[in-house]
Structures are given as C-alpha cells and as structure tokens.
C-alpha positions in Angstrom: 9.8 12.4 13.5 10.4 16.0 12.5 8.1 18.2 10.5 9.7 20.3 7.9 6.7 22.6 7.8 7.3 25.5 10.2 10.8 24.5 10.9 13.9 26.7 11.0 16.8 24.9 9.2 20.5 25.6 8.7 22.2 24.1 5.7 26.0 24.2 5.5 27.4 24.4 2.0 24.0 25.8 0.9 25.1 27.7 -2.2 25.5 24.9 -4.7 25.0 21.3 -5.5 23.0 19.2 -3.0 23.1 22.1 -0.5 21.3 24.5 -2.9 18.7 21.8 -3.7 18.1 21.2 0.0 17.5 24.9 0.6 15.0 25.0 -2.2 13.3 21.8 -1.1 13.0 23.0 2.5 11.1 26.1 1.4 8.9 24.1 -0.9 7.9 21.9 2.1 7.0 24.8 4.2 10.1 25.6 6.3 9.7 29.0 8.0 13.3 30.0 7.6 16.4 28.6 6.1 20.0 29.7 6.9 22.3 28.8 4.0 26.0 29.0 4.7 29.0 29.4 2.3 32.5 30.6 2.6 31.3 33.5 0.5 27.6 34.2 1.4 27.2 36.2 -1.8 27.1 32.9 -3.6 23.8 31.9 -1.9 21.2 32.5 -4.6 17.9 31.5 -3.1 15.9 34.7 -2.7 14.4 33.7 0.7 17.4 32.1 2.3 19.4 33.9 4.9 23.1 33.7 3.8 25.7 33.3 6.5 29.5 33.2 6.1 31.0 30.0 7.4 34.2 28.1 7.4 33.2 24.8 9.1 36.8 24.0 10.2 37.1 27.3 12.1 35.7 27.3 15.6 35.3 31.1 15.7 33.4 31.0 12.4 31.1 28.2 13.7 30.5 30.1 16.9 29.5 33.3 15.0 27.0 31.3 12.9 25.5 29.7 16.0 25.1 33.2 17.5 23.1 34.4 14.5 20.9 31.3 14.2 19.4 30.9 17.7 16.0 29.7 16.3 17.3 26.6 14.4 15.5 23.3 14.8 17.0 21.4 11.9 20.7 21.2 11.1 22.0 19.8 7.8 25.7 19.2 7.7 26.2 19.2 4.0 29.5 21.1 3.5 32.4 18.9 2.5 35.7 18.7 0.7 37.1 16.2 -1.8 40.9 16.2 -1.4 41.3 12.4 -2.1 44.8 12.4 -0.6 46.8 9.2 -1.0 47.8 7.8 2.4 51.3 6.9 1.2 52.3 9.7 -1.1 50.3 12.8 -0.3 51.3 15.4 2.3 49.9 14.6 5.7 48.6 18.1 5.8 46.2 17.3 2.9 44.8 14.3 4.8 44.3 16.5 7.9 42.6 19.2 5.8 40.1 16.6 4.5 39.3 15.5 8.1 39.1 19.1 9.3 36.2 19.7 6.8 34.5 16.4 6.6 34.8 15.1 10.2 35.6 18.0 12.5 33.4 20.5 10.6 30.2 18.6 11.2 31.3 17.9 14.8 31.9 21.6 15.5 28.5 22.5 14.0 26.7 19.8 15.9 28.3 20.8 19.2 27.4 24.5 18.6 23.8 23.9 17.5 22.7 21.0 19.7 22.1 23.4 22.7 20.1 25.7 20.4 18.0 22.9 18.9 17.3 21.4 22.4 16.3 24.8 23.8 13.9 25.2 20.9 12.1 22.0 21.8 14.1 19.4 19.9 14.5 18.7 16.2 16.8 16.9 13.8 20.4 16.7 12.4 21.2 15.3 9.0 24.8 14.5 8.1 25.7 14.0 4.4 27.9 11.0 4.1 28.9 9.1 0.9 28.8 5.6 -0.4 32.6 5.9 0.1 31.9 5.8 3.9 31.7 2.1 3.3 34.4 1.4 0.8 38.0 2.8 0.9 38.7 3.8 -2.7 39.6 7.5 -2.4 42.1 7.7 0.4 41.5 10.5 2.8 38.0 11.2 1.4 36.8 7.7 2.1 38.4 7.7 5.5 36.9 11.0 6.5 33.5 10.0 5.4 33.8 6.7 7.2 34.7 8.6 10.4 31.7 10.9 9.9 29.5 7.8 9.6 30.8 6.5 12.9 30.3 10.0 14.4 26.7 10.1 13.2 26.0 6.6 14.7 27.4 7.7 18.1 25.5 11.1 18.1 22.3 9.3 17.3 22.5 7.5 20.6 23.7 10.5 22.5 21.0 12.9 21.2 17.9 10.7 21.3 17.3 11.3 25.0 17.6 15.0 24.3 14.8 15.1 21.7 17.1 15.4 18.7 16.9 12.7 15.9 19.9 12.0 13.6 19.8 10.8 10.0 22.8 9.8 7.9 22.5 10.4 4.1 24.5 8.2 1.8 24.9 9.0 -1.9 27.0 7.8 -4.8 27.6 10.0 -7.8 25.5 13.1 -7.9 25.4 15.6 -10.8 27.3 18.4 -9.1 30.6 20.1 -9.6 32.3 17.6 -7.4 31.5 14.7 -9.8 31.7 16.7 -13.0 34.6 14.5 -14.3 32.9 11.2 -13.4 31.6 9.2 -16.3 28.9 7.1 -14.6 25.2 7.3 -13.8 24.4 10.2 -11.5 21.5 11.2 -9.3 20.2 14.7 -9.5 20.7 17.0 -6.5 17.0 17.5 -6.5 16.3 13.8 -6.1 18.9 13.5 -3.3 17.4 16.5 -1.5 13.9 15.1 -1.7 15.0 11.8 -0.3 16.9 13.5 2.5 13.9 15.5 3.6 11.7 12.4 3.3 14.1 10.7 5.7 14.0 13.6 8.2 10.2 13.6 8.1 10.0 9.8 8.6 12.6 9.8 11.4 14.8 7.5 9.3 18.2 6.6 10.8 19.8 6.3 7.3 18.8 7.4 3.8 20.4 5.5 0.9 19.8 7.7 -2.0 20.7 5.5 -5.0 21.2 2.0 -6.1 25.0 2.2 -5.7 24.7 3.1 -2.0 22.1 0.3 -1.4 24.4 -2.2 -3.2 27.5 -1.3 -1.3 25.7 -1.2 2.1 24.3 -4.7 1.4 27.9 -5.8 0.7 29.1 -4.9 4.1 27.9 -8.3 5.4 30.0 -10.2 2.8 33.6 -11.0 2.8 36.0 -8.3 1.9 36.7 -9.9 -1.5 33.1 -8.9 -2.5 33.7 -5.2 -1.9 37.3 -5.3 -3.1 37.5 -7.8 -6.0 41.0 -6.4 -6.9 42.3 -8.3 -3.9 41.8 -11.6 -5.6 42.3 -10.4 -9.2 
C-alpha cells in the first residue's frame, strides 16, 4: 500500500479533466509535490502544481520530464487520445497514432520513471484505462486501451519484486471534454479521482469507477453474445 501523504506524484495530462482532478485530490490528501504535465504547460492551472511540458509519444520529451522529476514516488499515466479510427476504413496512421499515445506513451513513461521510483524507495503506478478496454466498440481506441490493460497486468508482476505496486483504473463516461457529446449518465472527474487515489492507498490491483465498468467487467466471464448482443440481433 502506498501513502499519498508526503508522496511526490507525477500526473500526465494534468491540465484538464480527470488529470486536473487528480492533481487537486493529491494535494488535498497531503502530497508533498505534484508534477502536472501537458503539451502546453501553461494550461496547468493548479497554483501549487509543477507544470512540465510533455508529449508522451516522444522519447526525448519523456526523458526530459524524467530528468526534471527525480523525486517521484507515484506515477499516474492519465494522458490519452481518442481517435476512434475504424479498422477497415481509417488511415493506418490514425490507428498508429492512437497506440502511440494510449499504449506506448504510458510504456515510455513507466520505463523512464521506474528506476526513479525504485531509487526513492518504491511507490506506485496507476494507469488510466477505460471500460472499452473490455469491449471493442470504438475501433483503435478500444484496442489501444485493451493493450494498455494487458501492459498493466504484465507490469504488475514485473514490478512487485521491485517495490512498486500497479493499479489499473477503469472508467465509463466521465463529464470531461472527451465525452462532451455523449448523452448518457456520467461520473464526475472528482469522483473518479477520489476512487483512483483510494485504490492507490489500498493497494488495489484494479479500480472500477462506475456501474458501467463493473457491469462490463462481470460480463467478461459470459459468452460473447452477452457483451455483443448485435451479433445475434
């Protein structure tokens, strides 16, 4: 289990949505320092956060951030893209772009920060997944989040002996810019952030932040027709 109080955290995509709420919640729970990354660090608005410029798909940018954040004990891989490319019709470059951000981005950050977290006595990594990690409804987005889920499960095994715990956060619709056009019940970013930090503090392997995520996760044990009723419609 990892204590938030006194920790030094780094939140990717920390300028808006869930990321911004995570930065706020970390400070409310007594984090000593929070690095908040964004493509444009001027968009980080929390007065106490340390803004860092980051493009998660760029190894040089990741390395520069790691060099500036040598005291981190908690890494939250929150930054993501929502391209939703169709596997049959969209340019392959769009599919690759989604994977570069949603799969390779967290991987690059983890590889860069693990030695730092380990050197600082161990800590925690939280990866932000999606309910769409478990159901393929949005093409490249679903596939990239499914791949991230698998990455998280592998890293959890690899990092446990090194004193680093790993939590996967799964969410459905959240009231952020990404889901602005969705007409469905949504969680608040504040609720998701609170549950994510509860999971870190409890050492949870996974956090399912809403009813939709819990429902779909439960359905993984059923036949495919349960998750995809359109197959038998």
